[in-house]
LONU-382336 format. One line per field, with one value per residue (C-alpha): residue number from 1; chain; x, y, z. Coordinates in Angstrom, 2 decimals, decimal comma, padded with zeros to 5 digits. Last residue first. Layout:
// residues N
n = [NUM|...]
chain = [A|...]
px = [X|...]
py = [Y|...]
pz = [Z|...]
//
This chain:
// residues 660
n = [660|659|658|657|656|655|654|653|652|651|650|649|648|647|646|645|644|643|642|641|640|639|638|637|636|635|634|633|632|631|630|629|628|627|626|625|624|623|622|621|620|619|618|617|616|615|614|613|612|611|610|609|608|607|606|605|604|603|602|601|600|599|598|597|596|595|594|593|592|591|590|589|588|587|586|585|584|583|582|581|580|579|578|577|576|575|574|573|572|571|570|569|568|567|566|565|564|563|562|561|560|559|558|557|556|555|554|553|552|551|550|549|548|547|546|545|544|543|542|541|540|539|538|537|536|535|534|533|532|531|530|529|528|527|526|525|524|523|522|521|520|519|518|517|516|515|514|513|512|511|510|509|508|507|506|505|504|503|502|501|500|499|498|497|496|495|494|493|492|491|490|489|488|487|486|485|484|483|482|481|480|479|478|477|476|475|474|473|472|471|470|469|468|467|466|465|464|463|462|461|460|459|458|457|456|455|454|453|452|451|450|449|448|447|446|445|444|443|442|441|440|439|438|437|436|435|434|433|432|431|430|429|428|427|426|425|424|423|422|421|420|419|418|417|416|415|414|413|412|411|410|409|408|407|406|405|404|403|402|401|400|399|398|397|396|395|394|393|392|391|390|389|388|387|386|385|384|383|382|381|380|379|378|377|376|375|374|373|372|371|370|369|368|367|366|365|364|363|362|361|360|359|358|357|356|355|354|353|352|351|350|349|348|347|346|345|344|343|342|341|340|339|338|337|336|335|334|333|332|331|330|329|328|327|326|325|324|323|322|321|320|319|318|317|316|315|314|313|312|311|310|309|308|307|306|305|304|303|302|301|300|299|298|297|296|295|294|293|292|291|290|289|288|287|286|285|284|283|282|281|280|279|278|277|276|275|274|273|272|271|270|269|268|267|266|265|264|263|262|261|260|259|258|257|256|255|254|253|252|251|250|249|248|247|246|245|244|243|242|241|240|239|238|237|236|235|234|233|232|231|230|229|228|227|226|225|224|223|222|221|220|219|218|217|216|215|214|213|212|211|210|209|208|207|206|205|204|203|202|201|200|199|198|197|196|195|194|193|192|191|190|189|188|187|186|185|184|183|182|181|180|179|178|177|176|175|174|173|172|171|170|169|168|167|166|165|164|163|162|161|160|159|158|157|156|155|154|153|152|151|150|149|148|147|146|145|144|143|142|141|140|139|138|137|136|135|134|133|132|131|130|129|128|127|126|125|124|123|122|121|120|119|118|117|116|115|114|113|112|111|110|109|108|107|106|105|104|103|102|101|100|99|98|97|96|95|94|93|92|91|90|89|88|87|86|85|84|83|82|81|80|79|78|77|76|75|74|73|72|71|70|69|68|67|66|65|64|63|62|61|60|59|58|57|56|55|54|53|52|51|50|49|48|47|46|45|44|43|42|41|40|39|38|37|36|35|34|33|32|31|30|29|28|27|26|25|24|23|22|21|20|19|18|17|16|15|14|13|12|11|10|9|8|7|6|5|4|3|2|1]
chain = [A|A|A|A|A|A|A|A|A|A|A|A|A|A|A|A|A|A|A|A|A|A|A|A|A|A|A|A|A|A|A|A|A|A|A|A|A|A|A|A|A|A|A|A|A|A|A|A|A|A|A|A|A|A|A|A|A|A|A|A|A|A|A|A|A|A|A|A|A|A|A|A|A|A|A|A|A|A|A|A|A|A|A|A|A|A|A|A|A|A|A|A|A|A|A|A|A|A|A|A|A|A|A|A|A|A|A|A|A|A|A|A|A|A|A|A|A|A|A|A|A|A|A|A|A|A|A|A|A|A|A|A|A|A|A|A|A|A|A|A|A|A|A|A|A|A|A|A|A|A|A|A|A|A|A|A|A|A|A|A|A|A|A|A|A|A|A|A|A|A|A|A|A|A|A|A|A|A|A|A|A|A|A|A|A|A|A|A|A|A|A|A|A|A|A|A|A|A|A|A|A|A|A|A|A|A|A|A|A|A|A|A|A|A|A|A|A|A|A|A|A|A|A|A|A|A|A|A|A|A|A|A|A|A|A|A|A|A|A|A|A|A|A|A|A|A|A|A|A|A|A|A|A|A|A|A|A|A|A|A|A|A|A|A|A|A|A|A|A|A|A|A|A|A|A|A|A|A|A|A|A|A|A|A|A|A|A|A|A|A|A|A|A|A|A|A|A|A|A|A|A|A|A|A|A|A|A|A|A|A|A|A|A|A|A|A|A|A|A|A|A|A|A|A|A|A|A|A|A|A|A|A|A|A|A|A|A|A|A|A|A|A|A|A|A|A|A|A|A|A|A|A|A|A|A|A|A|A|A|A|A|A|A|A|A|A|A|A|A|A|A|A|A|A|A|A|A|A|A|A|A|A|A|A|A|A|A|A|A|A|A|A|A|A|A|A|A|A|A|A|A|A|A|A|A|A|A|A|A|A|A|A|A|A|A|A|A|A|A|A|A|A|A|A|A|A|A|A|A|A|A|A|A|A|A|A|A|A|A|A|A|A|A|A|A|A|A|A|A|A|A|A|A|A|A|A|A|A|A|A|A|A|A|A|A|A|A|A|A|A|A|A|A|A|A|A|A|A|A|A|A|A|A|A|A|A|A|A|A|A|A|A|A|A|A|A|A|A|A|A|A|A|A|A|A|A|A|A|A|A|A|A|A|A|A|A|A|A|A|A|A|A|A|A|A|A|A|A|A|A|A|A|A|A|A|A|A|A|A|A|A|A|A|A|A|A|A|A|A|A|A|A|A|A|A|A|A|A|A|A|A|A|A|A|A|A|A|A|A|A|A|A|A|A|A|A|A|A|A|A|A|A|A|A|A|A|A|A|A|A|A|A|A|A|A|A|A|A|A|A|A|A|A|A|A|A|A|A|A|A|A|A|A|A|A|A|A|A|A|A|A|A|A|A|A|A|A|A|A|A|A|A|A|A|A|A|A|A|A|A|A|A|A|A|A|A|A|A|A|A|A|A|A|A|A|A|A|A|A|A]
px = [-005,14|-002,63|000,70|002,28|005,43|006,15|007,99|008,71|009,11|010,28|013,42|011,25|012,73|013,08|015,47|014,20|016,10|013,77|011,24|013,77|014,56|010,56|010,20|012,93|011,54|008,23|009,06|008,22|005,72|002,46|002,85|000,34|002,32|000,71|003,06|002,65|004,78|003,70|005,15|005,46|006,23|008,16|006,53|008,61|011,01|008,99|006,02|007,81|009,39|006,10|005,12|008,41|007,68|004,20|005,28|007,83|005,86|006,24|002,67|001,30|-002,24|-002,90|-000,69|-000,61|-000,04|000,43|001,53|000,58|000,71|003,44|005,43|002,38|-000,45|001,05|001,64|004,72|005,46|009,15|009,76|009,00|007,15|009,12|010,78|010,00|012,59|013,65|010,27|009,91|006,07|003,85|006,73|005,86|002,59|003,85|002,06|-001,16|-001,85|-004,77|-003,52|-005,91|-006,37|-004,44|-004,49|-003,76|-003,84|-002,90|-004,72|-005,02|-004,33|-006,81|-007,33|-003,31|-004,18|-005,86|-002,70|-001,00|-003,81|-003,07|000,43|000,23|-001,43|-005,44|-006,56|-005,03|-007,40|-006,78|-009,29|-009,79|-009,42|-009,08|-008,82|-008,24|-007,80|-010,09|-010,91|-010,43|-011,63|-011,32|-013,68|-012,65|-012,00|-014,77|-012,58|-010,22|-011,99|-011,18|-013,59|-013,97|-014,30|-013,66|-013,65|-012,88|-013,35|-015,89|-016,83|-016,89|-019,66|-022,50|-019,77|-018,40|-021,75|-021,01|-019,58|-018,63|-019,03|-017,78|-018,47|-017,45|-018,20|-020,84|-022,09|-022,99|-024,50|-025,60|-028,83|-028,23|-029,87|-030,68|-029,58|-027,05|-029,32|-027,62|-028,34|-027,23|-025,07|-023,07|-023,66|-022,27|-023,12|-021,49|-022,22|-026,20|-027,44|-029,59|-030,87|-034,40|-032,94|-030,61|-034,01|-034,91|-031,49|-031,52|-034,08|-038,06|-039,84|-039,52|-038,90|-035,52|-033,98|-031,47|-028,43|-026,45|-027,55|-025,39|-027,13|-025,69|-026,64|-029,82|-031,90|-033,71|-035,11|-037,91|-038,73|-041,59|-044,48|-042,70|-044,37|-041,23|-038,00|-037,49|-035,00|-031,96|-030,19|-031,30|-029,31|-030,80|-028,97|-030,21|-034,45|-035,70|-037,91|-039,73|-041,21|-039,52|-040,29|-044,31|-043,22|-043,06|-039,74|-041,38|-039,84|-039,85|-036,12|-035,06|-034,21|-031,79|-033,09|-031,03|-033,06|-031,35|-033,77|-037,48|-039,17|-042,02|-043,01|-045,99|-045,18|-042,06|-043,74|-046,46|-044,72|-042,46|-045,18|-047,11|-043,78|-043,06|-046,78|-046,61|-043,23|-044,50|-047,87|-045,23|-043,32|-046,05|-047,32|-044,52|-044,72|-041,89|-039,97|-036,67|-034,18|-034,40|-032,38|-033,94|-036,00|-032,54|-034,55|-031,76|-032,12|-031,79|-033,81|-032,85|-034,70|-033,55|-035,61|-038,67|-040,55|-043,01|-046,76|-046,44|-045,33|-043,81|-045,86|-046,58|-043,67|-041,66|-043,94|-043,93|-040,12|-039,47|-042,21|-039,97|-036,75|-038,95|-040,02|-036,93|-035,31|-037,86|-037,16|-033,47|-031,24|-030,13|-028,48|-027,83|-030,70|-030,84|-032,98|-032,54|-034,94|-034,28|-035,76|-036,29|-036,44|-038,57|-039,04|-040,67|-043,98|-045,21|-041,76|-039,98|-042,78|-042,16|-045,58|-047,73|-051,13|-050,44|-049,91|-047,05|-046,93|-048,56|-047,23|-049,62|-049,62|-046,34|-045,11|-042,44|-041,03|-043,67|-044,10|-040,57|-040,84|-038,15|-034,48|-032,40|-029,31|-029,83|-027,00|-027,43|-030,76|-030,77|-032,75|-033,38|-035,29|-035,03|-036,69|-038,26|-034,70|-035,01|-038,34|-036,53|-034,98|-038,54|-038,88|-035,75|-036,57|-039,85|-038,16|-035,77|-032,59|-030,80|-031,08|-028,36|-028,81|-025,72|-025,11|-027,20|-027,29|-029,02|-029,89|-032,13|-030,29|-030,96|-033,18|-031,06|-032,45|-030,57|-030,95|-030,00|-026,94|-028,65|-030,89|-027,70|-026,82|-023,29|-021,84|-022,95|-023,52|-025,04|-025,87|-026,85|-025,30|-025,97|-026,16|-022,48|-021,21|-024,35|-023,17|-020,72|-018,90|-019,31|-018,98|-018,03|-019,24|-020,71|-021,68|-022,94|-020,26|-020,46|-021,49|-018,77|-019,11|-016,31|-015,30|-015,11|-013,08|-014,34|-015,83|-012,45|-012,49|-010,32|-010,14|-011,11|-013,01|-013,52|-015,30|-015,44|-016,90|-017,89|-015,19|-014,91|-014,11|-011,08|-008,64|-010,65|-011,01|-007,20|-007,89|-011,29|-009,51|-007,17|-003,90|-002,48|-000,82|-000,45|-003,11|-003,25|-004,73|-006,78|-008,88|-008,79|-010,48|-011,19|-012,65|-013,03|-009,75|-009,51|-009,43|-007,07|-004,66|-004,08|-001,55|002,13|000,91|003,43|001,82|-000,29|000,61|-000,05|-002,18|-004,50|-004,57|-006,38|-006,35|-008,37|-008,05|-004,79|-004,00|-003,31|-000,79|000,27|-001,03|001,62|004,63|003,85|005,06|002,58|004,72|005,85|005,33|001,58|001,80|001,73|-001,54|-000,74|-002,98|-002,30|-004,01|-004,21|-000,12|000,47|003,26|005,67|009,15|007,31|005,78|008,65|011,19|008,71|007,53|011,36|012,10|009,10|010,68|014,04|012,85|010,95|013,51|015,87|013,09|012,80|016,15|016,10|013,67|015,73|013,93|014,25|011,13|009,79|009,47|006,23|005,72|006,79|004,05|005,01|001,64|002,38|000,02|001,86|000,07|000,86|-000,87|-000,14|003,54|004,93|008,15|011,26|012,25|012,58|012,41|015,31|015,66|012,11|012,01|015,11|013,81|010,16|011,95|013,97|011,25|009,63|012,73|013,46|009,93|009,86|013,07|011,77|009,39|005,58|003,52|000,97|000,10|002,39|001,45|003,30|001,86|003,43|001,96|002,91|004,85|008,24|010,65|008,47|009,03|013,07|013,55|009,83|011,25|013,83|011,59|009,64|012,22|010,81|007,61|008,20|009,14|005,11|004,29|005,84|004,18|000,90|-001,33|-003,18|-000,47|000,64|-002,30|-001,68|002,21|001,33|-001,08|001,40|004,25|002,15|000,74|002,57|003,72|000,19|-000,20|002,53|001,68|-000,06]
py = [001,32|000,01|002,28|002,38|001,16|001,59|-000,49|000,82|-001,53|-000,02|-002,32|-005,69|-009,03|-007,37|-008,39|-008,63|-006,31|-003,67|-006,04|-007,00|-003,54|-002,66|-005,19|-004,32|-001,26|-001,62|-003,94|-001,32|-003,64|-002,11|-003,07|-003,34|-002,25|-001,29|-003,02|-001,27|-003,31|-001,02|-001,44|-005,07|-006,03|-008,83|-010,31|-013,23|-011,74|-009,32|-011,44|-014,12|-011,90|-010,25|-014,17|-015,12|-012,09|-012,73|-016,23|-015,35|-013,07|-009,11|-007,98|-006,52|-006,01|-004,52|-006,28|-004,67|-005,67|-003,56|-004,57|-008,07|-009,04|-011,67|-013,41|-013,00|-013,50|-016,44|-018,13|-019,09|-022,65|-022,79|-020,57|-023,75|-023,18|-021,07|-023,05|-023,06|-025,12|-022,29|-021,08|-024,80|-026,37|-025,39|-026,28|-026,42|-024,89|-021,67|-021,04|-019,01|-017,94|-015,22|-012,85|-009,90|-007,88|-009,28|-006,87|-008,03|-005,58|-006,83|-010,38|-011,71|-015,06|-015,42|-018,55|-019,65|-017,69|-020,24|-022,23|-019,19|-019,01|-022,96|-022,52|-019,23|-021,01|-021,84|-023,58|-020,99|-018,20|-015,45|-012,64|-009,27|-010,79|-008,08|-009,06|-006,34|-007,36|-010,48|-010,66|-014,62|-015,76|-019,11|-021,47|-023,69|-021,00|-022,23|-024,97|-022,66|-020,67|-017,18|-014,91|-011,00|-011,24|-008,31|-009,01|-006,35|-007,24|-009,77|-011,93|-015,05|-013,44|-016,63|-019,38|-017,55|-019,02|-016,32|-016,77|-013,55|-010,83|-007,52|-007,70|-004,93|-005,99|-007,79|-007,65|-011,66|-012,19|-015,87|-016,89|-018,13|-022,02|-022,20|-025,16|-023,94|-021,02|-017,63|-015,98|-012,32|-010,63|-008,71|-008,60|-006,02|-006,11|-003,52|-004,36|-005,41|-005,53|-008,69|-007,65|-009,71|-013,03|-011,42|-010,74|-014,47|-015,55|-013,46|-015,86|-015,81|-018,97|-018,16|-014,07|-013,32|-010,91|-008,16|-007,58|-005,66|-005,57|-003,18|-003,32|-001,21|-000,77|-001,25|-000,80|-004,11|-003,89|-006,09|-008,41|-010,15|-010,93|-010,15|-011,38|-010,97|-008,95|-007,57|-004,56|-003,83|-002,53|-001,78|000,14|000,40|002,15|002,33|002,35|003,22|000,10|000,50|-002,56|-004,32|-001,10|-001,88|-004,49|-002,32|-003,74|-005,41|-002,65|-005,20|-005,53|-002,16|001,07|001,57|002,32|003,72|004,06|006,26|006,40|007,44|008,30|006,25|008,49|007,88|004,74|006,32|008,84|006,62|003,04|005,24|006,74|003,06|001,55|004,49|004,25|000,36|000,91|003,35|001,06|-001,85|000,21|001,73|-001,89|-003,30|-000,36|002,39|003,54|004,83|004,70|000,75|000,28|-003,06|-001,10|000,40|002,16|002,41|005,54|006,23|007,13|007,58|008,60|010,24|010,97|011,95|013,48|016,06|015,67|014,86|018,23|018,25|019,14|015,59|013,70|016,32|016,80|012,61|012,85|015,88|013,89|011,16|012,69|014,98|011,38|009,94|012,45|012,77|008,82|009,42|006,77|007,46|005,42|007,73|009,76|009,90|011,95|012,39|012,86|014,06|015,23|019,37|020,09|022,68|025,36|028,01|029,04|027,68|027,30|030,11|032,44|031,45|029,60|032,06|030,82|027,09|028,53|026,88|023,10|021,84|020,40|019,68|015,95|016,06|016,86|018,11|020,08|022,06|024,63|024,71|022,17|020,47|019,51|017,22|017,30|017,46|016,75|017,71|019,86|020,54|023,28|023,58|026,53|029,71|032,44|034,08|033,75|035,81|034,10|031,32|032,05|032,20|028,59|027,96|029,33|027,74|024,13|025,07|025,90|025,75|021,92|021,89|022,05|020,95|020,78|023,79|023,81|026,44|026,60|029,66|032,59|035,56|037,68|036,61|039,02|039,88|039,08|035,60|036,24|036,04|032,64|030,39|027,66|026,25|024,30|026,85|026,44|029,40|028,89|032,05|034,92|038,40|039,02|037,76|041,19|040,70|037,31|038,06|034,49|031,90|029,04|029,22|028,01|030,38|030,95|033,20|036,29|039,03|042,25|040,93|043,70|044,70|043,39|045,87|044,22|044,84|040,71|039,77|036,29|033,40|030,50|027,13|027,07|029,32|028,61|031,53|031,41|034,19|036,95|040,14|042,42|040,19|042,76|043,35|039,88|039,63|042,70|041,07|037,78|039,92|041,70|043,74|040,42|037,49|035,79|032,20|029,90|026,72|026,36|028,97|028,22|031,52|031,31|033,84|035,79|038,29|041,35|040,19|042,69|042,64|045,26|045,55|042,14|041,21|038,09|035,03|031,82|028,58|025,06|025,45|027,64|027,71|030,41|029,83|033,11|034,44|036,32|040,10|038,13|040,49|038,68|036,05|038,48|037,83|034,82|032,62|031,69|028,62|027,12|027,12|023,80|022,84|022,99|025,30|025,34|028,29|028,52|031,13|031,61|034,54|036,54|033,49|033,90|034,69|031,74|029,51|031,14|032,17|028,96|027,52|030,50|029,02|025,64|026,50|028,49|025,37|023,13|025,55|026,11|022,18|021,91|024,76|022,40|019,64|016,70|013,05|012,08|008,87|011,18|012,57|016,20|017,86|015,99|017,47|017,51|018,25|019,81|021,48|022,87|025,32|026,10|028,37|028,43|029,97|028,96|030,89|028,92|025,86|023,54|022,19|023,58|023,49|020,01|018,95|021,17|019,10|015,77|016,31|017,27|014,32|012,16|014,01|013,33|009,78|009,63|011,18|008,57|009,26|010,10|012,39|012,69|014,16|015,77|017,36|019,31|021,69|022,77|024,44|021,69|023,21|020,93|017,88|017,98|017,48|013,52|013,52|013,96|011,18|008,28|007,18|007,69|011,20|010,30|009,90|013,54|014,12|011,32|012,79|015,87|014,79|014,71|017,54|019,68|016,37|016,82|020,77|019,78|017,11|019,69|022,63|019,85|018,98|015,61|012,57|011,22|010,64|008,36|005,99|003,50|000,05]
pz = [051,23|049,17|049,11|045,86|043,92|040,37|038,02|034,40|031,57|028,29|028,33|028,39|029,92|033,23|036,00|039,27|041,94|042,00|043,85|046,00|047,04|046,87|049,42|051,83|051,98|053,15|055,51|058,16|060,01|058,58|055,21|052,06|048,86|045,42|042,77|039,22|036,55|033,61|029,97|029,50|025,52|026,93|029,46|030,32|033,36|034,90|034,76|036,58|038,76|040,00|040,52|042,50|044,66|045,56|046,27|048,60|050,67|050,27|051,75|047,77|047,77|044,40|042,52|039,36|035,13|032,32|028,80|028,41|024,77|023,74|026,29|028,85|026,77|024,88|028,21|029,38|028,88|027,89|030,85|032,46|035,58|038,72|041,48|045,18|046,91|049,38|050,45|052,35|052,95|050,16|048,04|043,90|043,45|043,46|046,67|047,38|051,11|050,30|047,40|047,57|044,41|040,93|038,01|034,83|030,86|027,59|027,56|023,77|024,42|027,23|027,51|028,59|031,41|033,50|033,35|034,79|037,33|038,29|038,47|040,70|042,99|043,79|046,94|049,00|047,57|045,08|045,34|043,20|040,03|037,16|033,34|030,36|026,57|026,44|023,38|022,55|026,02|025,49|027,75|030,42|033,13|035,44|037,05|037,50|040,62|041,09|042,73|042,70|039,34|036,94|033,18|030,24|026,38|026,71|024,00|026,44|028,33|028,10|028,63|031,94|034,13|037,01|040,62|041,16|038,55|036,71|032,69|030,30|026,45|026,01|022,34|022,10|025,14|025,09|026,43|029,89|031,17|034,70|036,49|038,17|040,16|040,51|044,13|043,60|045,59|042,96|039,29|036,75|032,89|030,04|026,66|026,65|022,79|023,37|026,74|027,01|028,07|030,55|032,82|032,47|033,21|036,50|038,01|038,24|039,43|043,32|043,52|042,31|044,90|043,59|046,04|043,16|039,90|037,45|033,64|030,59|026,82|026,83|023,54|023,27|026,62|026,49|029,25|029,73|031,92|035,17|038,61|040,40|041,31|044,98|046,13|047,30|044,14|040,51|037,92|034,47|031,52|028,08|028,71|025,03|024,84|028,67|029,30|032,35|033,69|033,99|036,50|039,19|041,28|044,49|047,64|051,07|050,00|050,35|048,16|045,56|042,02|039,31|035,72|033,29|029,29|030,23|026,77|027,62|030,30|032,45|033,34|035,58|037,75|038,82|039,17|041,29|043,16|043,71|045,16|047,31|048,71|049,16|050,82|053,36|053,67|054,62|057,04|058,79|059,19|060,81|063,33|063,29|065,91|064,45|067,68|067,58|064,50|062,57|059,98|058,83|055,49|052,82|049,81|046,55|043,80|040,54|037,46|034,23|030,57|032,37|029,47|030,14|030,10|033,58|034,40|038,04|041,87|042,61|041,98|043,57|046,91|046,97|047,29|049,01|051,87|051,70|052,73|055,14|056,80|056,50|058,30|061,08|061,79|062,93|062,53|059,23|056,19|053,48|051,58|047,84|045,25|042,01|039,22|035,69|032,54|034,21|030,47|028,52|031,36|029,43|030,51|033,90|035,19|034,00|035,24|038,67|040,35|042,59|041,12|041,85|045,84|047,43|048,49|052,00|054,72|057,89|057,65|057,11|060,54|062,34|059,49|057,97|055,05|054,07|051,21|052,77|051,56|053,75|051,53|047,75|045,51|041,72|040,20|036,84|035,01|031,49|030,47|031,96|030,42|033,74|035,91|038,79|039,59|039,73|043,38|045,14|043,82|045,45|048,73|048,54|047,90|051,29|051,73|054,84|054,78|051,51|048,11|046,09|042,29|040,59|037,10|034,92|031,02|029,40|031,14|028,79|031,78|034,52|037,33|040,33|043,82|043,65|046,29|049,16|047,99|048,48|046,50|045,90|042,92|040,39|036,36|034,51|030,84|028,95|030,89|030,76|034,62|034,98|036,61|039,54|040,07|042,42|042,95|045,46|043,35|039,43|035,98|033,52|029,87|027,52|028,84|026,39|029,03|031,68|034,11|035,64|039,30|042,68|045,09|048,60|048,58|047,74|045,60|047,02|044,30|044,50|041,19|038,85|035,31|032,61|028,93|026,66|027,35|025,03|027,20|029,05|031,24|033,54|034,06|035,88|037,71|039,57|040,09|042,69|042,99|046,16|047,65|045,53|043,61|043,98|041,26|042,73|039,22|036,34|032,95|030,69|026,91|024,99|025,02|021,88|023,66|026,38|027,86|031,34|033,20|034,96|036,93|039,28|040,46|039,77|041,53|039,93|040,49|037,73|034,40|031,63|028,61|025,30|022,89|023,39|020,09|022,19|024,37|027,10|030,03|029,14|029,57|033,26|033,60|035,99|039,30|039,90|043,52|043,65|041,25|037,46|035,29|032,29|028,98|026,62|023,41|020,98|021,04|018,01|019,39|019,86|021,07|024,53|025,19|024,80|026,74|029,45|029,90|029,96|032,68|034,74|034,68|035,41|038,43|039,23|039,03|041,20|044,03|044,31|044,46|047,51|049,08|048,86|046,66|048,17|046,40|048,65|051,26|049,42|050,90|047,14|045,27|041,53|039,54|035,69|033,32|030,15|027,19|024,79|021,36|018,65|018,88|015,38|013,30|013,65|017,43|015,73|018,32|019,75|023,03|024,12|022,85|025,10|028,47|027,87|027,65|030,49|032,62|032,04|032,74|036,18|036,97|036,51|038,20|041,54|041,65|043,18|040,26|040,57|036,73|033,76|030,91|028,05|024,80|022,49|019,69|016,13|014,97|013,08|015,17|014,67|010,87|011,52|010,80|009,34|005,18|006,39|007,20|009,96|013,02|013,57|014,41|017,66|018,37|017,50|020,02|022,72|022,08|022,53|019,04|017,40|016,19|014,09|011,70|011,19|010,93|007,91|006,20|006,60|005,25|001,88|002,06|000,03|003,41|004,45|000,92|001,58|-000,98|-000,16]
//
């Protein structure tokens, strides 16, 4: 096949390469002679690293950054610059002195300043560093900047801000030095359209300039008077006293947290300031009442229908979700308030509008002596809840997302099993009975936890109506061995315990919290990711290796808690333990395995032998991650032993983490 891409002009190739991380861009230099120096002219810089805990990783990262910045062609414009890293200077495993840290930070600041100041055309700047770094002041004069994202950085010494073309500004954990403030930064952004502010101290006495062009705003504890023209507003804190302005253009509002001090009546009053609102989304709701009676539901009343906010009565088109949750509380009054809020909302919402998402999660501890409900009262309450659920969801033929976590007194409304538009279904602590038939042609995700099937019913009947299922999770469910399951041909992701694996042989991702070799008699030809949460004494490493022969394409292996497993050769003396014959290494280990994780490593000889076996035989291994569980100060010895193991892969990185 002809090499068509190499026939493209240099401008097209540079444009394509500008969307790749810089390491991948540099790697193209080995393709052919034409590509040798092409990377030096790419108009983008993109380096990222996560929260690593090894000094060597940071050294390599910074070396790559500095090498690229020194080598690129400075005569070529740099349009996009992204440098994201997090340096955990409090980690004792990274032995940098304070002066070394400051020197490194100084170099980074200088390199950033050199890189961006040489390009008057930079449009996209994204920096996520740490608070030691001071933002180069030259950045605030980039007239061509359209996108600016800053995180974990300090701002000081701003002569002036001039961002006439800036449209998008995202700030997260930015520290302004004494005498500076967010107001000064915003004053130089007259055409800003999208603003996101998180974890920034805002001084109440500062005067902000009005942002007339702002369309999208996401912030917490922000002076809303300067953003009254927004069309889309998201806030993770609702305080009624701040909503004293009219948002005449607001059409979409998201409130992430509503707390007990704010009741529904206060929220309705706030909505009067949003006359054109069309979409309303409410996140976590914590113990909110309708404000009329905190003690008795029998006296609680809804607000006067004649005083309904204009946006609700005339404009609201989308309030497609119902989301109520409560934890394991031990006060009867808390449950009373919770149920009253649920019932009030379900009675009040417009039944002519579709309900796309429905989530009701609660746990009622009927065995708690502090909650003095009679048995009949419990059953009456459960009956009402079931009826309300049935009324709510049966009126909407378009429901797509259903999440119910209740208790085993509740019987799943049978109408649910006929929702052809359902894509996501999550059930926990609920009883299933009287299923006429199941018809979920669009269901992709099914998560079941502690679901009780009545006599004559089984999980097999439920799965038979899910022909296009892609993600299945099954926990704490009794599965009858004599039941016949339909094959799930489209399943990609599977998490289960004691499940008939023959029906899920096509999965790509499999997680099981119980390993029993006798169940692994099928070939998983598509399996690329496997997680085994528990390995017990009856299963030794040789049995596990034999099982992996059924997973020829496996690339990622994670093993959780390991309980007294041996390598099969010597249960009494470690000194005689031997590895299996290297010539019989499973194909997935020798040819495909890229990532291996031991999640609760305690330093036994058998665990060490297995880790050593993987590193010696996995020729394409990139990451060997060890999560160490140690309470007796043996961690350093474990790290030393593992670090001394030979690796057959030159690219393998051995990393250590704490197991919690």
